[in-house]
SEMISE-319681 format. One record per residue (C-alpha): chain; y, x, z; residue number from 1; residue in three letters. Coordinates in nm, 4 decimals, always signed. Each point is the difference from the previous one (the first is absolute). Layout:
BEGIN
<site><cadena>A</cadena><Y>Y</Y><X>X</X><Z>Z</Z><num>NUM</num><residuo>ALA</residuo></site>
...
END
This chain:
BEGIN
<site><cadena>A</cadena><Y>-1.2789</Y><X>+2.3406</X><Z>+1.0244</Z><num>1</num><residuo>GLN</residuo></site>
<site><cadena>A</cadena><Y>+0.1147</Y><X>-0.1882</X><Z>-0.3048</Z><num>2</num><residuo>HIS</residuo></site>
<site><cadena>A</cadena><Y>+0.2222</Y><X>-0.3063</X><Z>+0.0380</Z><num>3</num><residuo>HIS</residuo></site>
<site><cadena>A</cadena><Y>-0.1911</Y><X>-0.2183</X><Z>-0.2487</Z><num>4</num><residuo>VAL</residuo></site>
<site><cadena>A</cadena><Y>-0.3165</Y><X>-0.1472</X><Z>+0.1450</Z><num>5</num><residuo>LEU</residuo></site>
<site><cadena>A</cadena><Y>-0.2739</Y><X>-0.1471</X><Z>-0.2168</Z><num>6</num><residuo>HIS</residuo></site>
<site><cadena>A</cadena><Y>-0.1603</Y><X>-0.2856</X><Z>+0.1919</Z><num>7</num><residuo>VAL</residuo></site>
<site><cadena>A</cadena><Y>-0.3378</Y><X>-0.1505</X><Z>-0.0807</Z><num>8</num><residuo>ARG</residuo></site>
<site><cadena>A</cadena><Y>-0.0865</Y><X>-0.3158</X><Z>+0.1904</Z><num>9</num><residuo>SER</residuo></site>
<site><cadena>A</cadena><Y>-0.3023</Y><X>-0.2131</X><Z>-0.0736</Z><num>10</num><residuo>GLU</residuo></site>
<site><cadena>A</cadena><Y>+0.0883</Y><X>-0.2190</X><Z>+0.3002</Z><num>11</num><residuo>GLY</residuo></site>
<site><cadena>A</cadena><Y>+0.3376</Y><X>-0.0998</X><Z>-0.1409</Z><num>12</num><residuo>LEU</residuo></site>
<site><cadena>A</cadena><Y>-0.1589</Y><X>-0.0555</X><Z>-0.3391</Z><num>13</num><residuo>HIS</residuo></site>
<site><cadena>A</cadena><Y>-0.2574</Y><X>-0.2364</X><Z>+0.1536</Z><num>14</num><residuo>GLN</residuo></site>
<site><cadena>A</cadena><Y>+0.2814</Y><X>-0.1983</X><Z>+0.1629</Z><num>15</num><residuo>ILE</residuo></site>
<site><cadena>A</cadena><Y>+0.1811</Y><X>-0.0198</X><Z>-0.3345</Z><num>16</num><residuo>ALA</residuo></site>
<site><cadena>A</cadena><Y>-0.3079</Y><X>-0.1516</X><Z>-0.1640</Z><num>17</num><residuo>LYS</residuo></site>
<site><cadena>A</cadena><Y>+0.0118</Y><X>-0.3017</X><Z>+0.2316</Z><num>18</num><residuo>ARG</residuo></site>
<site><cadena>A</cadena><Y>+0.3755</Y><X>-0.0266</X><Z>+0.0692</Z><num>19</num><residuo>HIS</residuo></site>
<site><cadena>A</cadena><Y>+0.1950</Y><X>-0.2589</X><Z>-0.1976</Z><num>20</num><residuo>ARG</residuo></site>
<site><cadena>A</cadena><Y>+0.2579</Y><X>+0.2644</X><Z>-0.1036</Z><num>21</num><residuo>LYS</residuo></site>
<site><cadena>A</cadena><Y>-0.2750</Y><X>+0.2389</X><Z>-0.1083</Z><num>22</num><residuo>ARG</residuo></site>
<site><cadena>A</cadena><Y>+0.1192</Y><X>+0.3589</X><Z>-0.0236</Z><num>23</num><residuo>GLY</residuo></site>
<site><cadena>A</cadena><Y>+0.3562</Y><X>-0.0961</X><Z>+0.0758</Z><num>24</num><residuo>TYR</residuo></site>
<site><cadena>A</cadena><Y>-0.0771</Y><X>-0.0875</X><Z>+0.3633</Z><num>25</num><residuo>PHE</residuo></site>
<site><cadena>A</cadena><Y>+0.0362</Y><X>+0.3639</X><Z>+0.1120</Z><num>26</num><residuo>LEU</residuo></site>
<site><cadena>A</cadena><Y>+0.3368</Y><X>+0.0362</X><Z>-0.1705</Z><num>27</num><residuo>TYR</residuo></site>
<site><cadena>A</cadena><Y>+0.1265</Y><X>-0.3166</X><Z>+0.1725</Z><num>28</num><residuo>HIS</residuo></site>
<site><cadena>A</cadena><Y>-0.1430</Y><X>+0.0927</X><Z>+0.3415</Z><num>29</num><residuo>GLU</residuo></site>
<site><cadena>A</cadena><Y>+0.1690</Y><X>+0.3412</X><Z>-0.0111</Z><num>30</num><residuo>LEU</residuo></site>
<site><cadena>A</cadena><Y>+0.3257</Y><X>-0.1482</X><Z>-0.1261</Z><num>31</num><residuo>LYS</residuo></site>
<site><cadena>A</cadena><Y>+0.0042</Y><X>-0.2426</X><Z>+0.2972</Z><num>32</num><residuo>LYS</residuo></site>
<site><cadena>A</cadena><Y>-0.0150</Y><X>+0.3077</X><Z>+0.2248</Z><num>33</num><residuo>ARG</residuo></site>
<site><cadena>A</cadena><Y>+0.2873</Y><X>+0.1725</X><Z>-0.1808</Z><num>34</num><residuo>GLY</residuo></site>
<site><cadena>A</cadena><Y>-0.2193</Y><X>+0.2431</X><Z>-0.1941</Z><num>35</num><residuo>ILE</residuo></site>
<site><cadena>A</cadena><Y>+0.0601</Y><X>+0.0242</X><Z>-0.3733</Z><num>36</num><residuo>VAL</residuo></site>
<site><cadena>A</cadena><Y>-0.1164</Y><X>+0.2244</X><Z>-0.2808</Z><num>37</num><residuo>GLY</residuo></site>
<site><cadena>A</cadena><Y>-0.3640</Y><X>-0.1034</X><Z>-0.0383</Z><num>38</num><residuo>ILE</residuo></site>
<site><cadena>A</cadena><Y>-0.0667</Y><X>-0.1147</X><Z>-0.3547</Z><num>39</num><residuo>GLN</residuo></site>
<site><cadena>A</cadena><Y>-0.0680</Y><X>-0.3760</X><Z>+0.0021</Z><num>40</num><residuo>PRO</residuo></site>
<site><cadena>A</cadena><Y>-0.3541</Y><X>-0.1006</X><Z>-0.0885</Z><num>41</num><residuo>GLY</residuo></site>
<site><cadena>A</cadena><Y>-0.1756</Y><X>+0.3156</X><Z>+0.1175</Z><num>42</num><residuo>LEU</residuo></site>
<site><cadena>A</cadena><Y>-0.2385</Y><X>-0.0100</X><Z>+0.2951</Z><num>43</num><residuo>THR</residuo></site>
<site><cadena>A</cadena><Y>-0.2977</Y><X>+0.2231</X><Z>-0.0776</Z><num>44</num><residuo>ARG</residuo></site>
<site><cadena>A</cadena><Y>+0.1898</Y><X>+0.3176</X><Z>-0.0968</Z><num>45</num><residuo>HIS</residuo></site>
<site><cadena>A</cadena><Y>+0.3701</Y><X>+0.0539</X><Z>+0.0506</Z><num>46</num><residuo>PHE</residuo></site>
<site><cadena>A</cadena><Y>+0.2457</Y><X>+0.2785</X><Z>+0.0703</Z><num>47</num><residuo>LYS</residuo></site>
<site><cadena>A</cadena><Y>+0.2399</Y><X>+0.0129</X><Z>+0.2895</Z><num>48</num><residuo>LEU</residuo></site>
<site><cadena>A</cadena><Y>+0.2854</Y><X>+0.2450</X><Z>+0.0501</Z><num>49</num><residuo>SER</residuo></site>
<site><cadena>A</cadena><Y>+0.1234</Y><X>+0.0991</X><Z>+0.3446</Z><num>50</num><residuo>ILE</residuo></site>
<site><cadena>A</cadena><Y>+0.2678</Y><X>+0.2350</X><Z>-0.1343</Z><num>51</num><residuo>TYR</residuo></site>
<site><cadena>A</cadena><Y>+0.3105</Y><X>-0.0024</X><Z>+0.2176</Z><num>52</num><residuo>GLY</residuo></site>
<site><cadena>A</cadena><Y>-0.1482</Y><X>-0.2240</X><Z>+0.2697</Z><num>53</num><residuo>LEU</residuo></site>
<site><cadena>A</cadena><Y>+0.0318</Y><X>+0.0866</X><Z>+0.3647</Z><num>54</num><residuo>SER</residuo></site>
<site><cadena>A</cadena><Y>-0.3183</Y><X>+0.0126</X><Z>+0.2093</Z><num>55</num><residuo>TRP</residuo></site>
<site><cadena>A</cadena><Y>+0.1004</Y><X>-0.3340</X><Z>+0.1524</Z><num>56</num><residuo>GLU</residuo></site>
<site><cadena>A</cadena><Y>+0.0169</Y><X>-0.1533</X><Z>-0.3484</Z><num>57</num><residuo>GLU</residuo></site>
<site><cadena>A</cadena><Y>-0.3365</Y><X>+0.1532</X><Z>-0.0932</Z><num>58</num><residuo>VAL</residuo></site>
<site><cadena>A</cadena><Y>-0.1472</Y><X>-0.1596</X><Z>+0.3147</Z><num>59</num><residuo>ARG</residuo></site>
<site><cadena>A</cadena><Y>+0.1520</Y><X>-0.3341</X><Z>-0.1039</Z><num>60</num><residuo>LYS</residuo></site>
<site><cadena>A</cadena><Y>-0.1745</Y><X>+0.0202</X><Z>-0.3388</Z><num>61</num><residuo>VAL</residuo></site>
<site><cadena>A</cadena><Y>-0.3333</Y><X>+0.0988</X><Z>+0.1578</Z><num>62</num><residuo>ALA</residuo></site>
<site><cadena>A</cadena><Y>+0.0292</Y><X>-0.2778</X><Z>+0.2576</Z><num>63</num><residuo>THR</residuo></site>
<site><cadena>A</cadena><Y>+0.0772</Y><X>-0.2532</X><Z>-0.2735</Z><num>64</num><residuo>ALA</residuo></site>
<site><cadena>A</cadena><Y>-0.3238</Y><X>+0.0865</X><Z>-0.1806</Z><num>65</num><residuo>PHE</residuo></site>
<site><cadena>A</cadena><Y>-0.1957</Y><X>-0.0317</X><Z>+0.3256</Z><num>66</num><residuo>LEU</residuo></site>
<site><cadena>A</cadena><Y>+0.1611</Y><X>-0.3377</X><Z>+0.0772</Z><num>67</num><residuo>GLU</residuo></site>
<site><cadena>A</cadena><Y>-0.0773</Y><X>-0.1314</X><Z>-0.3481</Z><num>68</num><residuo>ILE</residuo></site>
<site><cadena>A</cadena><Y>-0.3605</Y><X>+0.1156</X><Z>+0.0270</Z><num>69</num><residuo>ALA</residuo></site>
<site><cadena>A</cadena><Y>-0.0438</Y><X>-0.1647</X><Z>+0.3383</Z><num>70</num><residuo>GLU</residuo></site>
<site><cadena>A</cadena><Y>+0.1738</Y><X>-0.3186</X><Z>-0.1160</Z><num>71</num><residuo>GLN</residuo></site>
<site><cadena>A</cadena><Y>-0.2533</Y><X>-0.0410</X><Z>-0.2793</Z><num>72</num><residuo>TYR</residuo></site>
<site><cadena>A</cadena><Y>-0.3028</Y><X>+0.1072</X><Z>+0.2021</Z><num>73</num><residuo>GLY</residuo></site>
<site><cadena>A</cadena><Y>-0.0575</Y><X>+0.3586</X><Z>-0.1114</Z><num>74</num><residuo>ILE</residuo></site>
<site><cadena>A</cadena><Y>-0.1398</Y><X>+0.2264</X><Z>+0.2683</Z><num>75</num><residuo>ARG</residuo></site>
<site><cadena>A</cadena><Y>+0.2355</Y><X>+0.2933</X><Z>+0.0595</Z><num>76</num><residuo>THR</residuo></site>
<site><cadena>A</cadena><Y>-0.2147</Y><X>+0.2079</X><Z>+0.2332</Z><num>77</num><residuo>THR</residuo></site>
END
């Protein structure tokens, strides 16, 4: 139950390989959704802190990742 999550995502990394913004696409997609704190340029491995967030805010972050995955054609099931 630690607040820092280490995320490994090959799917996001594959998107970054073909996206014109490369690894920065994830940073920009999250920023559009009002989520900040992800280090720009990272897509394969990154850390995310949920310290101090309400459960509603945690759901918003999780939903944002699902929306981004679906937008770029990654299966989420």
